[in-house]
C-alpha positions as CSV (number, residue, x, y, z in Angstrom):
1,M,5.9,-74.5,198.0
2,N,4.6,-77.4,195.8
3,F,6.5,-78.4,192.7
4,V,4.8,-80.2,189.9
5,M,7.0,-82.7,188.1
6,S,6.2,-83.7,184.6
7,D,7.8,-85.5,181.8
8,P,10.1,-83.4,179.6
9,V,8.4,-82.2,176.5
10,P,10.5,-82.6,173.3
11,P,11.1,-79.4,171.4
12,R,8.9,-78.9,168.3
13,P,10.9,-79.4,165.1
14,L,11.4,-76.2,163.2
15,S,10.1,-75.8,159.7
16,S,12.5,-75.1,156.8
17,D,11.6,-71.4,156.8
18,E,12.1,-71.1,160.6
19,S,15.4,-72.9,160.5
20,A,16.8,-70.8,157.7
21,T,15.8,-67.5,159.2
22,P,17.8,-66.6,162.3
23,S,15.9,-65.0,165.1
24,A,16.5,-61.3,165.6
25,P,18.5,-60.5,168.7
26,A,16.6,-58.8,171.5
27,V,17.2,-55.0,171.4
28,L,17.9,-53.7,174.9
29,P,16.9,-50.2,175.7
30,S,19.8,-47.7,175.8
31,T,20.5,-46.3,179.3
32,T,23.1,-43.8,178.1
33,S,22.0,-40.2,178.6
34,W,22.6,-37.4,176.1
35,G,25.3,-36.0,178.4
36,E,27.3,-39.2,178.2
37,H,27.0,-39.2,174.4
38,I,28.6,-35.7,174.4
39,F,31.4,-36.5,176.8
40,Q,31.9,-40.3,176.3
41,G,32.8,-42.3,173.3
42,P,33.9,-45.9,172.6
43,E,37.4,-45.0,173.8
44,G,36.2,-43.3,177.0
45,L,36.3,-39.5,177.4
46,R,36.3,-38.0,173.9
47,L,39.4,-36.6,172.4
48,I,38.3,-33.0,172.3
49,W,37.5,-32.9,176.0
50,R,40.8,-34.6,177.0
51,I,42.7,-32.0,174.9
52,L,40.7,-29.1,176.4
53,I,41.2,-30.4,180.0
54,Y,44.9,-30.7,179.4
55,L,45.3,-27.3,177.9
56,A,43.0,-25.6,180.5
57,V,45.0,-27.1,183.4
58,A,48.3,-26.2,181.7
59,I,47.2,-22.6,181.2
60,G,46.0,-22.4,184.7
61,V,49.2,-23.7,186.2
62,A,51.3,-21.4,184.0
63,Y,49.3,-18.4,184.9
64,A,49.5,-19.1,188.6
65,L,53.3,-19.8,188.6
66,L,54.0,-16.7,186.5
67,W,51.8,-14.6,188.8
68,I,53.8,-15.8,191.8
69,G,57.0,-15.1,190.0
70,R,56.1,-11.4,189.7
71,S,56.7,-11.1,193.5
72,F,60.2,-12.4,193.1
73,F,61.1,-10.2,190.1
74,P,59.1,-6.9,190.5
75,V,61.5,-4.8,188.4
76,P,64.0,-7.1,186.8
77,H,67.3,-5.7,185.5
78,G,70.8,-6.9,185.0
79,S,71.3,-10.5,186.3
80,A,67.8,-10.5,187.8
81,A,66.4,-10.3,184.3
82,L,68.2,-13.5,183.4
83,W,66.9,-15.3,186.5
84,Q,63.4,-14.1,185.6
85,I,63.5,-15.8,182.2
86,M,64.9,-18.9,183.9
87,Y,62.0,-18.9,186.4
88,G,59.5,-18.3,183.6
89,E,60.8,-21.2,181.5
90,A,60.7,-23.5,184.6
91,A,57.1,-22.4,185.2
92,L,56.2,-23.3,181.6
93,A,57.9,-26.7,181.8
94,V,56.0,-27.5,185.0
95,A,52.8,-26.3,183.4
96,A,53.3,-28.6,180.4
97,V,54.1,-31.7,182.4
98,A,52.0,-31.4,185.5
99,P,48.6,-31.9,183.7
100,A,49.8,-35.2,182.4
101,F,49.5,-36.7,185.9
102,L,45.9,-35.6,186.0
103,M,45.2,-37.0,182.5
104,G,46.9,-40.3,183.6
105,R,44.4,-40.6,186.5
106,I,41.5,-39.9,184.1
107,E,42.7,-42.4,181.5
108,G,43.9,-45.0,183.9
109,R,47.6,-45.1,182.8
110,P,50.9,-43.8,184.2
111,A,52.0,-40.3,183.1
112,D,55.3,-41.9,181.9
113,D,53.3,-43.2,178.9
114,Y,53.1,-39.7,177.5
115,G,56.7,-39.4,176.4
116,L,59.0,-38.6,179.3
117,P,59.4,-41.7,181.4
118,R,61.0,-40.8,184.8
119,R,63.2,-43.8,184.9
120,Q,65.1,-42.6,181.9
121,V,65.4,-38.9,182.9
122,F,68.8,-37.6,181.7
123,G,69.7,-41.2,180.7
124,R,71.5,-42.5,177.6
125,L,69.0,-41.2,175.1
126,F,69.2,-37.7,176.4
127,W,73.0,-37.5,176.1
128,V,73.0,-39.2,172.7
129,G,70.4,-36.6,171.5
130,A,72.6,-33.8,173.0
131,L,75.6,-35.1,171.0
132,W,73.5,-35.1,167.8
133,G,72.2,-31.6,168.5
134,L,75.6,-30.1,169.1
135,A,77.1,-31.9,166.1
136,A,74.2,-30.8,163.9
137,I,74.5,-27.1,164.7
138,T,78.3,-27.3,164.4
139,L,78.1,-28.9,161.0
140,L,75.5,-26.3,159.8
141,L,77.7,-23.4,160.8
142,I,80.9,-25.0,159.4
143,T,79.0,-25.3,156.1
144,M,78.0,-21.7,156.3
145,R,81.7,-20.8,157.0
146,L,82.8,-22.7,153.9
147,T,80.3,-20.8,151.8
148,H,81.8,-17.5,153.2
149,V,78.5,-16.3,154.8
150,F,79.5,-16.9,158.5
151,Y,82.5,-16.1,160.6
152,F,83.1,-17.6,164.1
153,G,84.8,-14.4,165.4
154,H,86.8,-14.5,168.7
155,V,86.2,-15.5,172.3
156,T,84.5,-12.8,174.4
157,L,84.0,-14.7,177.7
158,H,86.8,-16.1,179.9
159,G,87.3,-18.0,183.1
160,M,84.4,-18.4,185.6
161,R,82.2,-16.0,183.8
162,A,82.2,-18.3,180.7
163,L,81.5,-21.4,182.9
164,K,78.6,-19.6,184.7
165,F,77.0,-18.6,181.4
166,A,77.6,-22.1,180.0
167,A,75.8,-23.7,182.9
168,F,73.0,-21.1,183.0
169,W,72.1,-21.6,179.3
170,G,72.5,-25.3,179.6
171,V,69.9,-25.5,182.4
172,F,67.7,-23.0,180.6
173,F,67.6,-24.9,177.3
174,V,66.9,-28.2,179.0
175,L,63.8,-26.5,180.4
176,V,63.0,-25.2,176.9
177,G,63.3,-28.7,175.5
178,I,61.1,-30.2,178.2
179,F,58.4,-27.5,177.8
180,E,58.2,-27.4,174.0
181,D,58.8,-31.0,173.2
182,F,56.3,-32.3,175.8
183,L,53.7,-29.6,174.9
184,F,53.7,-30.4,171.2
185,R,55.0,-34.0,171.1
186,G,54.0,-35.3,174.5
187,Y,50.4,-35.7,175.7
188,L,48.7,-34.0,172.8
189,L,50.4,-36.2,170.2
190,F,49.8,-39.3,172.4
191,A,46.1,-38.5,172.6
192,A,45.6,-37.6,169.0
193,A,47.7,-40.3,167.3
194,P,45.4,-43.3,167.9
195,I,42.5,-41.5,166.3
196,A,44.0,-39.3,163.6
197,G,47.1,-41.4,163.0
198,F,50.6,-40.7,164.2
199,W,52.0,-38.8,161.2
200,P,48.9,-36.6,160.5
201,A,48.9,-35.6,164.1
202,A,52.7,-35.0,164.0
203,V,52.3,-32.7,160.9
204,L,49.5,-30.7,162.6
205,L,51.4,-30.2,165.9
206,S,54.7,-29.5,164.1
207,C,53.0,-26.7,162.2
208,A,51.6,-25.3,165.4
209,F,55.1,-25.6,166.9
210,G,56.5,-23.5,164.0
211,A,53.7,-21.0,164.2
212,I,54.4,-20.0,167.9
213,H,57.9,-19.0,166.9
214,L,56.4,-16.1,164.9
215,N,55.9,-14.4,168.2
216,N,59.6,-13.9,168.5
217,A,60.8,-10.4,167.6
218,G,63.3,-11.4,164.9
219,E,61.4,-14.4,163.5
220,A,60.2,-14.7,159.9
221,P,58.1,-17.2,157.9
222,A,61.3,-19.0,156.8
223,G,62.4,-19.4,160.4
224,A,58.9,-20.6,161.5
225,L,59.0,-23.2,158.7
226,G,62.5,-24.3,159.8
227,A,61.2,-24.7,163.4
228,A,58.3,-26.8,162.1
229,A,60.7,-29.0,160.1
230,I,62.9,-29.5,163.2
231,G,59.8,-30.3,165.2
232,F,58.8,-32.9,162.6
233,F,62.2,-34.5,162.8
234,F,61.7,-34.7,166.6
235,C,58.5,-36.6,165.9
236,L,60.6,-39.1,164.0
237,T,63.0,-39.5,166.9
238,L,59.9,-40.1,169.2
239,R,58.5,-42.7,166.9
240,R,61.8,-44.6,166.6
241,T,63.1,-44.3,170.2
242,G,59.8,-44.6,172.0
243,N,60.0,-41.4,174.1
244,L,61.1,-37.8,174.0
245,W,64.4,-37.8,175.8
246,F,66.4,-37.9,172.6
247,A,64.5,-35.0,171.3
248,V,64.9,-33.0,174.5
249,G,68.7,-33.6,174.5
250,F,68.9,-32.6,170.8
251,H,66.7,-29.6,171.3
252,A,68.7,-28.4,174.4
253,A,72.1,-28.8,172.8
254,W,71.0,-27.2,169.5
255,D,69.7,-24.1,171.3
256,W,72.7,-24.0,173.6
257,G,75.1,-24.2,170.7
258,E,73.3,-21.3,168.9
259,T,72.9,-19.1,171.9
260,F,76.0,-19.6,174.1
261,L,78.7,-21.4,172.1
262,Y,78.4,-19.8,168.6
263,A,76.4,-16.7,169.5
264,V,74.1,-16.8,166.5
265,P,70.4,-15.8,166.6
266,N,68.1,-18.5,167.9
267,S,64.7,-18.3,166.2
268,G,65.1,-14.5,166.0
269,T,66.4,-14.0,169.6
270,T,69.9,-13.0,170.6
271,P,70.2,-13.1,174.4
272,P,73.4,-12.0,176.2
273,G,76.1,-14.2,177.6
274,H,77.7,-15.9,174.6
275,L,81.2,-17.3,174.2
276,L,82.1,-16.1,170.7
277,N,81.6,-12.9,168.8
278,S,80.4,-14.3,165.5
279,S,78.9,-12.6,162.4
280,F,77.0,-13.2,159.2
281,V,77.5,-11.7,155.8
282,G,75.9,-12.3,152.4
283,N,72.7,-13.7,151.1
284,Q,69.9,-14.1,153.7
285,W,68.8,-17.3,152.0
286,L,72.1,-18.7,153.3
287,T,72.5,-16.8,156.5
288,G,68.9,-16.9,157.7
289,G,68.9,-13.1,158.3
290,T,67.6,-12.0,161.7
291,V,66.1,-15.5,162.2
292,G,69.5,-17.2,162.4
293,P,70.6,-20.6,161.0
294,E,67.0,-22.0,161.3
295,G,65.9,-19.7,158.5
296,S,68.7,-20.8,156.1
297,V,68.1,-23.1,153.2
298,L,71.2,-25.0,154.4
299,C,69.2,-25.9,157.6
300,F,66.6,-27.7,155.5
301,A,69.3,-29.6,153.6
302,L,70.8,-30.6,157.0
303,L,67.4,-31.8,158.2
304,V,67.1,-34.1,155.2
305,V,70.5,-35.6,156.0
306,L,69.6,-36.0,159.7
307,W,66.3,-37.7,158.8
308,V,68.0,-40.2,156.4
309,V,70.8,-41.0,158.9
310,F,68.4,-41.4,161.8
311,D,66.0,-43.5,159.8
312,R,68.8,-45.9,158.9
313,M,70.2,-46.1,162.4
314,H,66.7,-46.6,164.0
315,P,64.6,-48.5,161.5
316,T,62.1,-49.9,164.0
317,A,59.2,-47.9,165.5
318,K,59.0,-48.2,169.2
319,Y,56.4,-45.7,170.0
320,T,53.3,-47.5,171.3
321,L,49.9,-46.2,170.1
322,S,47.1,-47.2,172.4
323,A,43.6,-45.7,173.0
324,P,42.7,-44.6,176.5
325,V,41.1,-47.1,178.7
326,G,37.4,-46.3,178.2
327,R,34.5,-46.9,180.5
328,T,33.5,-50.1,178.6
329,E,36.8,-51.7,179.2
330,R,36.9,-50.7,182.8
331,E,33.4,-51.6,183.8
332,T,32.3,-54.5,181.7
333,L,32.4,-57.8,183.5
334,P,33.5,-61.0,181.7
335,L,30.5,-63.1,180.6
336,S,31.0,-66.9,180.5
337,I,28.6,-69.0,178.6
338,T,28.3,-72.6,179.7
339,R,26.3,-75.4,178.1
């Protein structure tokens, strides 16, 4: 090939109009299809699709595990009925947590980011939360006793039978805490918070958490509102501690204290195997009626105290809000401009 060499030609000086008006950037044709517009956004897979994928997988896993469980408990009665509800709660806990690993693969992050880091399982935060939960339900019932609407009664379980029921309900309510807290304050809150804001998403999911309690036989609107308020307090603990282990410990100990230790209705349910034979008398605004302590006005006052104390003890937010790693961030190559 022949190359023709010539003297460099100096650039033509720009006129005043040309120098003042910047040239328009070249518009590149878009190669994004309509399908990508529907499923993909600047942050990667759109929020609605991530939520639907998570919920669809969770429902599928729960249905499969519960269907398998029917072969283990064809006609449950007696102690088999208790083991059936234990299996059912374990299935729901697995169904809530398992899809997080799939979402982690999709979003390019570890599943631990969604609120239950495995390195802290049953660590310090869990046990501190458990102490808070047991102390909170104890303080609430002592206050009810001082107002003469609650009586502790007497011990009805003794010896190994008491220890067995204590262990059974302890394990059961840990599973309840993992299922409910991760479902309503785990992946869904993590996904929605960067877009909607942490507290708006927390309010919405706490309302949903309260609403599902209306399915309980003895539940009432006041109890559902109490459950929503407790769920909102758990959102504060998540925000300030950085994960859900405090909330799981609090949740498990609160429910264990209601069901086993003090034998009061727990969101409208009164399962067997409780230590005391307690009773309520008087105004339902104070007792909570069939709902139990969560439907009492004293519970709302207690939650205000818990919120203030926890806010003072943990003033710094440690919960990290980060959008999912989108396609742009994963695939764009760095461009270096040299002179």
